[in-house]
One Martini backbone bead per residue (centre of mass of N, CA, C, O) as a GRO file, in nm:
protein
  247
    1MET     BB    1  -3.021  -0.032   1.867
    2ALA     BB    2  -2.855  -0.258   2.022
    3SER     BB    3  -2.797  -0.386   2.304
    4ALA     BB    4  -2.564  -0.524   2.494
    5ASP     BB    5  -2.724  -0.787   2.552
    6GLU     BB    6  -2.800  -0.847   2.256
    7ASN     BB    7  -2.503  -0.877   2.158
    8LYS     BB    8  -2.421  -1.119   2.349
    9GLY     BB    9  -2.725  -1.249   2.344
   10TRP     BB   10  -3.020  -1.432   2.434
   11HIS     BB   11  -2.885  -1.454   2.726
   12THR     BB   12  -2.892  -1.392   3.060
   13ALA     BB   13  -2.831  -1.451   3.384
   14GLU     BB   14  -3.134  -1.382   3.472
   15ASP     BB   15  -3.296  -1.567   3.224
   16ARG     BB   16  -3.205  -1.832   3.307
   17GLU     BB   17  -3.270  -2.149   3.344
   18PRO     BB   18  -3.277  -2.375   3.564
   19GLY     BB   19  -3.032  -2.632   3.482
   20ILE     BB   20  -2.887  -2.482   3.253
   21GLU     BB   21  -2.630  -2.507   3.065
   22GLN     BB   22  -2.422  -2.312   2.895
   23ASP     BB   23  -2.367  -2.519   2.652
   24ALA     BB   24  -2.692  -2.534   2.582
   25LEU     BB   25  -2.684  -2.270   2.465
   26PRO     BB   26  -2.698  -2.054   2.242
   27GLU     BB   27  -2.516  -1.898   2.040
   28ALA     BB   28  -2.387  -1.613   2.027
   29TYR     BB   29  -2.455  -1.331   1.874
   30ASP     BB   30  -2.285  -1.258   1.557
   31GLU     BB   31  -2.293  -1.031   1.314
   32LYS     BB   32  -2.039  -1.094   1.146
   33LYS     BB   33  -2.087  -1.399   1.115
   34MET     BB   34  -2.364  -1.375   0.980
   35LYS     BB   35  -2.265  -1.223   0.730
   36LEU     BB   36  -2.074  -1.441   0.632
   37LEU     BB   37  -2.290  -1.656   0.593
   38HIS     BB   38  -2.454  -1.495   0.392
   39TYR     BB   39  -2.223  -1.472   0.180
   40GLU     BB   40  -2.174  -1.772   0.134
   41LYS     BB   41  -2.455  -1.819   0.008
   42LEU     BB   42  -2.439  -1.605  -0.215
   43ASN     BB   43  -2.184  -1.713  -0.364
   44ARG     BB   44  -2.333  -1.970  -0.485
   45LEU     BB   45  -2.520  -1.757  -0.673
   46ALA     BB   46  -2.293  -1.623  -0.811
   47ARG     BB   47  -2.103  -1.460  -1.032
   48LYS     BB   48  -1.821  -1.489  -1.185
   49GLY     BB   49  -1.594  -1.231  -1.259
   50GLN     BB   50  -1.662  -0.977  -1.117
   51VAL     BB   51  -1.754  -0.721  -0.894
   52VAL     BB   52  -1.588  -0.611  -0.588
   53MET     BB   53  -1.682  -0.490  -0.267
   54VAL     BB   54  -1.456  -0.410   0.008
   55GLY     BB   55  -1.497  -0.387   0.379
   56SER     BB   56  -1.665  -0.186   0.570
   57SER     BB   57  -1.922   0.017   0.639
   58LEU     BB   58  -1.848   0.211   0.399
   59MET     BB   59  -1.930  -0.032   0.212
   60GLU     BB   60  -2.188  -0.169   0.308
   61PHE     BB   61  -2.359   0.118   0.286
   62PHE     BB   62  -2.332   0.091  -0.009
   63PRO     BB   63  -2.603   0.115  -0.249
   64ILE     BB   64  -2.524  -0.062  -0.513
   65ASN     BB   65  -2.768  -0.250  -0.568
   66GLU     BB   66  -2.946  -0.003  -0.649
   67LEU     BB   67  -2.770   0.191  -0.826
   68GLN     BB   68  -2.706  -0.017  -1.063
   69GLN     BB   69  -2.997  -0.019  -1.192
   70THR     BB   70  -2.934   0.270  -1.351
   71LEU     BB   71  -2.671   0.170  -1.547
   72ALA     BB   72  -2.652  -0.081  -1.734
   73LEU     BB   73  -2.452  -0.298  -1.672
   74PRO     BB   74  -2.238  -0.577  -1.794
   75TYR     BB   75  -2.230  -0.621  -1.475
   76CYS     BB   76  -2.159  -0.717  -1.148
   77ILE     BB   77  -2.205  -0.587  -0.811
   78TYR     BB   78  -2.046  -0.682  -0.510
   79ASN     BB   79  -2.116  -0.662  -0.162
   80ARG     BB   80  -1.854  -0.724   0.115
   81GLY     BB   81  -1.919  -0.560   0.353
   82ILE     BB   82  -1.829  -0.501   0.714
   83ALA     BB   83  -1.921  -0.388   0.994
   84GLY     BB   84  -1.629  -0.314   1.197
   85TYR     BB   85  -1.397  -0.369   1.028
   86VAL     BB   86  -1.073  -0.474   1.022
   87THR     BB   87  -0.793  -0.582   0.875
   88SER     BB   88  -0.775  -0.855   1.032
   89GLU     BB   89  -1.064  -0.952   0.956
   90LEU     BB   90  -1.027  -0.962   0.654
   91LEU     BB   91  -0.796  -1.163   0.653
   92ALA     BB   92  -0.987  -1.396   0.789
   93SER     BB   93  -1.225  -1.346   0.527
   94MET     BB   94  -1.133  -1.369   0.215
   95GLU     BB   95  -1.277  -1.609   0.102
   96THR     BB   96  -1.564  -1.481   0.122
   97CYS     BB   97  -1.515  -1.168   0.034
   98VAL     BB   98  -1.346  -1.274  -0.237
   99PHE     BB   99  -1.249  -1.566  -0.363
  100GLU     BB  100  -1.526  -1.709  -0.425
  101LEU     BB  101  -1.586  -1.490  -0.668
  102GLU     BB  102  -1.358  -1.442  -0.870
  103PRO     BB  103  -1.263  -1.163  -0.939
  104SER     BB  104  -1.175  -0.903  -1.177
  105THR     BB  105  -1.269  -0.680  -0.958
  106ILE     BB  106  -1.152  -0.443  -0.701
  107PHE     BB  107  -1.293  -0.262  -0.427
  108ILE     BB  108  -1.113  -0.097  -0.156
  109ASN     BB  109  -1.218  -0.023   0.204
  110ILE     BB  110  -0.976  -0.035   0.462
  111GLY     BB  111  -0.905   0.108   0.816
  112THR     BB  112  -1.080   0.315   0.984
  113ASN     BB  113  -1.109   0.136   1.243
  114ASP     BB  114  -0.815   0.141   1.313
  115ILE     BB  115  -0.801   0.449   1.364
  116SER     BB  116  -1.022   0.436   1.605
  117ALA     BB  117  -0.840   0.291   1.779
  118PRO     BB  118  -0.667   0.315   2.076
  119ASP     BB  119  -0.412   0.127   1.936
  120TYR     BB  120  -0.319   0.287   1.701
  121LYS     BB  121  -0.116   0.188   1.409
  122LEU     BB  122   0.002   0.248   1.106
  123GLU     BB  123   0.195   0.005   1.075
  124ARG     BB  124  -0.026  -0.213   1.119
  125LEU     BB  125  -0.212  -0.138   0.894
  126LEU     BB  126   0.000  -0.176   0.665
  127ALA     BB  127   0.064  -0.473   0.716
  128ASN     BB  128  -0.222  -0.580   0.664
  129TYR     BB  129  -0.266  -0.453   0.385
  130ASP     BB  130  -0.029  -0.588   0.250
  131GLU     BB  131  -0.140  -0.878   0.290
  132ILE     BB  132  -0.397  -0.844   0.132
  133LEU     BB  133  -0.261  -0.771  -0.143
  134THR     BB  134  -0.085  -1.022  -0.162
  135ARG     BB  135  -0.312  -1.232  -0.174
  136ILE     BB  136  -0.446  -1.126  -0.426
  137ALA     BB  137  -0.199  -1.154  -0.615
  138THR     BB  138  -0.178  -1.464  -0.576
  139ARG     BB  139  -0.485  -1.557  -0.638
  140LEU     BB  140  -0.532  -1.277  -0.841
  141PRO     BB  141  -0.328  -1.182  -1.089
  142ASP     BB  142  -0.571  -1.054  -1.297
  143CYS     BB  143  -0.670  -0.852  -1.102
  144ARG     BB  144  -0.833  -0.560  -1.047
  145VAL     BB  145  -0.717  -0.292  -0.828
  146PHE     BB  146  -0.890  -0.059  -0.607
  147VAL     BB  147  -0.762   0.182  -0.396
  148MET     BB  148  -0.930   0.357  -0.156
  149ALA     BB  149  -0.988   0.637  -0.029
  150TYR     BB  150  -1.060   0.790   0.244
  151TYR     BB  151  -1.301   0.939   0.400
  152PRO     BB  152  -1.423   1.200   0.531
  153VAL     BB  153  -1.497   1.401   0.814
  154ASN     BB  154  -1.734   1.528   1.083
  155ALA     BB  155  -1.661   1.687   1.404
  156LYS     BB  156  -1.854   1.958   1.425
  157ALA     BB  157  -2.124   1.867   1.379
  158ASP     BB  158  -2.463   1.815   1.427
  159PHE     BB  159  -2.667   1.515   1.483
  160PRO     BB  160  -2.993   1.402   1.525
  161PHE     BB  161  -2.918   1.067   1.561
  162VAL     BB  162  -2.659   1.166   1.735
  163SER     BB  163  -2.460   1.179   1.993
  164ARG     BB  164  -2.182   1.354   2.062
  165ALA     BB  165  -2.062   1.181   2.293
  166SER     BB  166  -2.046   0.908   2.120
  167MET     BB  167  -1.809   1.048   1.918
  168GLU     BB  168  -1.562   1.177   2.063
  169GLU     BB  169  -1.359   0.942   2.085
  170ILE     BB  170  -1.329   0.886   1.784
  171PHE     BB  171  -1.241   1.192   1.703
  172GLN     BB  172  -0.961   1.183   1.842
  173ARG     BB  173  -0.852   0.988   1.594
  174ARG     BB  174  -1.072   1.041   1.362
  175THR     BB  175  -0.918   1.238   1.154
  176ASN     BB  176  -0.831   1.414   0.878
  177GLU     BB  177  -0.530   1.396   0.934
  178ALA     BB  178  -0.514   1.085   0.971
  179ILE     BB  179  -0.635   1.022   0.694
  180ARG     BB  180  -0.419   1.158   0.520
  181GLU     BB  181  -0.184   0.991   0.622
  182ALA     BB  182  -0.302   0.717   0.535
  183ASN     BB  183  -0.340   0.780   0.235
  184ASP     BB  184  -0.040   0.820   0.169
  185ALA     BB  185   0.041   0.529   0.250
  186ILE     BB  186  -0.160   0.372   0.064
  187ARG     BB  187  -0.057   0.481  -0.199
  188GLN     BB  188   0.225   0.347  -0.175
  189LEU     BB  189   0.121   0.056  -0.147
  190ALA     BB  190  -0.020   0.036  -0.419
  191ALA     BB  191   0.234   0.087  -0.587
  192LYS     BB  192   0.391  -0.162  -0.495
  193HIS     BB  193   0.148  -0.350  -0.634
  194GLU     BB  194   0.031  -0.210  -0.892
  195TYR     BB  195  -0.208  -0.035  -0.790
  196ALA     BB  196  -0.486   0.159  -0.779
  197PHE     BB  197  -0.524   0.482  -0.658
  198ILE     BB  198  -0.839   0.622  -0.540
  199ASP     BB  199  -1.013   0.943  -0.549
  200VAL     BB  200  -1.379   0.983  -0.460
  201ASN     BB  201  -1.423   1.282  -0.292
  202ASP     BB  202  -1.542   1.460  -0.487
  203GLY     BB  203  -1.800   1.658  -0.327
  204LEU     BB  204  -1.785   1.589   0.004
  205THR     BB  205  -1.665   1.877   0.075
  206ASP     BB  206  -1.601   2.148   0.235
  207ALA     BB  207  -1.408   2.430   0.284
  208GLU     BB  208  -1.263   2.259   0.540
  209GLY     BB  209  -1.272   1.934   0.464
  210ASN     BB  210  -1.549   1.835   0.538
  211LEU     BB  211  -1.803   1.654   0.563
  212TYR     BB  212  -2.098   1.691   0.462
  213LYS     BB  213  -2.368   1.722   0.655
  214GLU     BB  214  -2.591   1.626   0.446
  215TYR     BB  215  -2.441   1.332   0.411
  216ALA     BB  216  -2.444   1.284   0.721
  217ILE     BB  217  -2.519   1.090   1.002
  218ASP     BB  218  -2.230   1.110   1.214
  219GLY     BB  219  -1.956   1.207   1.039
  220ILE     BB  220  -1.902   0.922   0.868
  221HIS     BB  221  -2.161   0.831   0.762
  222MET     BB  222  -2.377   0.785   0.475
  223PHE     BB  223  -2.595   0.879   0.267
  224PRO     BB  224  -2.702   0.812  -0.050
  225ASP     BB  225  -2.615   1.095  -0.169
  226GLY     BB  226  -2.317   1.053  -0.108
  227TYR     BB  227  -2.286   0.790  -0.280
  228ALA     BB  228  -2.360   0.924  -0.548
  229VAL     BB  229  -2.097   1.080  -0.565
  230VAL     BB  230  -1.910   0.839  -0.563
  231LEU     BB  231  -2.025   0.701  -0.815
  232HIS     BB  232  -1.962   0.927  -1.009
  233ASN     BB  233  -1.647   0.898  -0.959
  234LEU     BB  234  -1.641   0.583  -1.045
  235MET     BB  235  -1.726   0.568  -1.349
  236LYS     BB  236  -1.442   0.588  -1.489
  237TYR     BB  237  -1.378   0.293  -1.387
  238LEU     BB  238  -1.629   0.128  -1.475
  239ASP     BB  239  -1.618   0.198  -1.789
  240GLN     BB  240  -1.326   0.034  -1.829
  241LEU     BB  241  -1.449  -0.235  -1.798
  242ASP     BB  242  -1.380  -0.598  -1.873
  243VAL     BB  243  -1.652  -0.815  -1.825
  244SER     BB  244  -1.698  -1.169  -1.932
  245LYS     BB  245  -1.718  -1.356  -1.710
  246ASP     BB  246  -1.937  -1.656  -1.653
  247GLY     BB  247  -2.042  -1.881  -1.394
   0.00000   0.00000   0.00000
């Protein structure tokens, strides 16, 4: 994981050469902006009218590019998730993450980072999500949209690659109770827009409703075998798609 100084940029105050003005230094590295640039370039090479998955890290880390190789699907699935994204950030980057691809189908999972934020308000999450779905309906009126339920978390287990202390603050807000509350609200929002709300979490939870420890990296993010369960649950939606446009 990058250090705080690495995330801020290539130079710190201590290692700048004398006489170099701040404006002359390279722009600070921004991982989210770099991913957007990466996606912009990929979009120019992509087929139009295909399937797009969009959201935050829970979508970005979905290894759909590898998993779809085993499915012999008659269409492409493009992953445009960006780790760390909240609903307002997706709103600001929908041209790149969604519209440039002119998708015929969208699977969306965005908002869990909103829930993790110290100033989280469900009403604000819903307002942003409502605007996201409104823009999709306006720009892509014939697009099929599947609004995905948020995945459960596991705040109880210990994970070998992550210190428990580093996760405690997040789990104060990002609880399964808060996720269930948000899922209920997102379900109603999807219905308002006449989009399908889908819960593909079957098989991810233990008897207490927590994300299976075996699937979890840190109690939130999943290993590929967890996503294999999700893909299995998604297949009934993928199998019904009729994607024929090829740009």
